[in-house]
N, C-alpha and C positions, 0 to 999 in steps of 0.2 A: 242155760236150759239144756237138759240132757236129751238124748234121742234114744228111741227104742232100737231093736235089732234090724228094723227096716229103714232106719235113718229118719223116721218121723219124729219131730220134736215131741217130747213128753212135757205136758203142761201141768203145773201144780194148781192147787185150788185157788191160790192168790191170783195167778195169771188168768185163770178162768173168770174170776170175779172182775178183774180189770176189763177183760173182753166184754163181759155183760154190761158193765158201766158204759163202755164206748158204744155198744149196740143200742143202748137207750138214747145216747146223745154223743155223737162223734166229736162234738166240740166241747165236751165237759172238761173243765180245767183239771190238770194233773193233781193239783192240791185237793180238789173236791173228791177225786177218785181215791187219792191216798187216804183221806179221812174215812171214806166208805170201806176201804179194804185193809186199813191198818198199816199203811206204809207212808214214808215221806214222799214229798213231791218228786225229789230226785230219784228215788227208788222206782216210782211209777214210771217216770220218764225213761229210765234204763230198761225196764221190763217191756214197755211199749215198743221201744226201738228194737229190742231183740225179737219181739213177736213180728214186727214189720220185716226185719232183715231175714228172718227164717221163713217168710211167706205164710205164716200162720194166719195172718189177717191183713186187711187193707183198710184204710180210712179214706172213704170216698164220698162225694156228693151223689145221691141217687135222685134222678129226675123221672118224671112221667114223660116218656118219649113224645107223646102228642104235644106237650107244651113247648118242646124245643124243635118242632118241625119234622119229626119222624112219625109219619102217619100210618105206617104199616108195619106190623110185627107178625111173625109167623114162627111156629115150631115146625121143623122139617125132620122127618124120619128118613134115614138113609140106609140102604142096603149096599154092602161092599163085597166085591169079589177079591179074595186074597187078604193080605195084611191090612189091618185097620189103621195102623200107625201113620203111614204116609198120607192117607186121606184125612185123618184127624189133624195131623200137623198142618196140612194145607188149609183146612177150614179154620183152624186156630189163628192162622196168619191173616185172615180176612177181617177187615175193620168192622164190617156189618154183623159179623157173627159174635154174639154176646157170650154164649157158652157152648161147649161141646162135651157130650158125655158118651162113653162107650156103654152099651147096654146088652142085656140078655133079653131075648124075646123077639118080637116081630121085626125090630130094626137093629142094625149093628151100631148105628150112631144116631143120636138125637141132638139137634142144634136149635138154638133160638137165633133168629136174625131180626134186625131192626133196620127198616128202610124208609126212605123219604115218601114213597108212594107205590102204587101197584106196578108201574113200569119198572121201577127200581127193583122191586121184589121179583118180577118176571126175569129181569136181566140177571139177577143173582142166581136164581134157580136154573134157568135155561142156559146161560152162557158161562157161569163160573162154577156152580156146584155140579151139575150133571156132566160137565165136560172133564171133571177131574179123573185121571186114570184110576180105575178100580171101582168107581161109582157105578153100581148096577141099576138102582132105581131110587126114586125119592117119593115121599108122600108129604104134602104140605097141609098144615093146619093153621089157617089164617085167623088171627085174633080179631074179633069184632068189637070187643070192649074189655078193657082191663078193669077188673073188679077188686083185685087185691094183689099187692106186691109189698112184701115186707122182708126185712133182713134182721129180724129180731128173734130168731130161734134160740138165741142164747147159746149155752154150752152144754146142753143136755148130755 
């Protein structure tokens, strides 16, 4: 797979089709994917491995956090004083933090955290996030009910 001037992998239409097949069913056999995209099973296996190695995609089991004992989720907006990178790096290292995005707008960073309960959420925000050097303020958006969670946006 080639890369562009920024080092980002360039993905051809066949690899995009493979990604879409796996987003529909991450356990789909390589032979079935090959048939759908016009490649051999071995060629699909090689392309999938390259996509995984380059960090283009992951193949994971996605759960509903409530069903595995994680009863509290929240989005947290964070304002940072100074450089965002050290704060983003510290948040990324926390097991409870599912994703970290740098944003333009009301917040410098937005994170999603998944916790066991309200006490765990409070500990995360009060003792771990707010105490990070550079964190100026936080605003939490506690999830009351998960209505939709998909990872099928394809390769638009």
